[in-house]
Phi, psi and omega in degrees: 000132179253150180272146176286126181296144179272119181268147177293152180297148180297148179254144177285342182284137178295146180291141176260118184260126176273106181279002179239076182307136179093352178238138174294152183302328181296342183271348189301307185295316186287336180280321179277338177056231183293349179271357189307314186282355176290330186305127180131195182244132179241136180227140179183201185229165180192200183215152183224137177226125181213141172260131186239143170303142184229043180290322186286142179263359181272136178303147007279359174292159185232018186285191006277121175216165180298318183198167170226148179264127181242125179242140178220138159271138193233158166240149189213144169237127181232116185248136177233132177229128178303142180300321175107000179184175180283143172251104185282130171248127187275133179264163174205177177056037179094357179261123175288161176300149174236156173250128176257135176238157181182194182226144169270149182225158174222119179252130177229124183235137179225160175292135186288340182263313186263347187065013176296134177294131180248327188201138170223137184210112170267157177174200182224147162250132184238144174253109186253126182287167175298152183225162177264321179233103357283157180290128180183161180279178173297142180226162167246148185229137174245122174247126182220157178230127181246132186295353172295345183105033182233135175244142188241136167227110182231144182216162180187178182255121181282161173205161176239133183232149173288149178078198185275176183282156170262113186247109179276163179298153175237103188276130181267000187292126176289153181224156175296151177229114356289154185291114180269354184088354179272125180297149176288154181289170184299328182299332181269340186255333184301319180301338179279345186282316185220061180282161172286127188260132173287172183304127175082357183269102182287150181300324180296335181293336182297320179282320183221096185291338179292346174299332177296326179287316180292326175298320184295331184249009187298332182250014181261158171252110181253122186267336181202147179224127170267124186254124181238085178270131177223150181212146173285348180256011184295135176212150183213129169062201184285334178266119183291125172238101189224142176264206179175169174239130178244129186240152171292159184305326182300320187293325192299313178273350186255309176203087190272119174283115188250340183200144174231132172229130178214154173228128172253132178244118174265112189250134171266112185258126180263129179269165182304330180277002179097342177291158180233159172217161181263137180231141179241123172242149174213154168232142181218134175236121173248126179271120174255133180246121169206155186060026181070020184235142173268122182246115177290127171258112188251138176221136175221156176200155173234116188236151178242137180289135183272000000 
């Protein structure tokens, strides 16, 4: 015969859950640093603009033509989960060991009208402390994998600013590669002038997709913004700190992803009653090269933390 265990009396205080097993709660904020508020689930909408090779005549391609312009209004779910412990990186040559902390993420994007899947991307965001070898400040790193056969390593220096984000234009115009200064012919530019627009996709967004982000926050009061800029071309000082894009052999001669630049803005939005909520906006440009031309693939979204 076994005895029934005696349970402690229930407490009126809510349970505190440690989402970082193996670490005391006091360590959570300082280990994730500027990435702390990413943890959780974000849901929202956005827009996508991409130029695609159109050699094939079989649907959904419409060729044979040099390219086709594809526009989408999108819905998105972006999930972040803390890794749960320190990732030790061993130093040498005068550099002490460092601990990297971060979050794994899963991004899922679909067409807002058809619900067709457009993009899925698993990966990590990492908070890397300052180092002596190589000499450099604290950085954030995004590692991602795209099922087209492309892997991403992008890095940058985070910052926090009062008020809302500074959002510069994102130009969709294709350019020669290498850029000779000679404008592309009408056959390459005409599709951008009068494309068929999906629901909610304003004509002005075709030239500058970041206008969708400024429109989304035009009537909001944003009190603080954490800025997470990353690039595969990032470099700093005498010690090279550079990311990159790695592609499967098929992509390189057909539609080669050569560079990624993105900025994530974690915004604290104040409501009229004084309450606040967290909002995540991002802009991303991936340069695809085919036909000797660089084609910007632009994606933006405005998401709210659940």
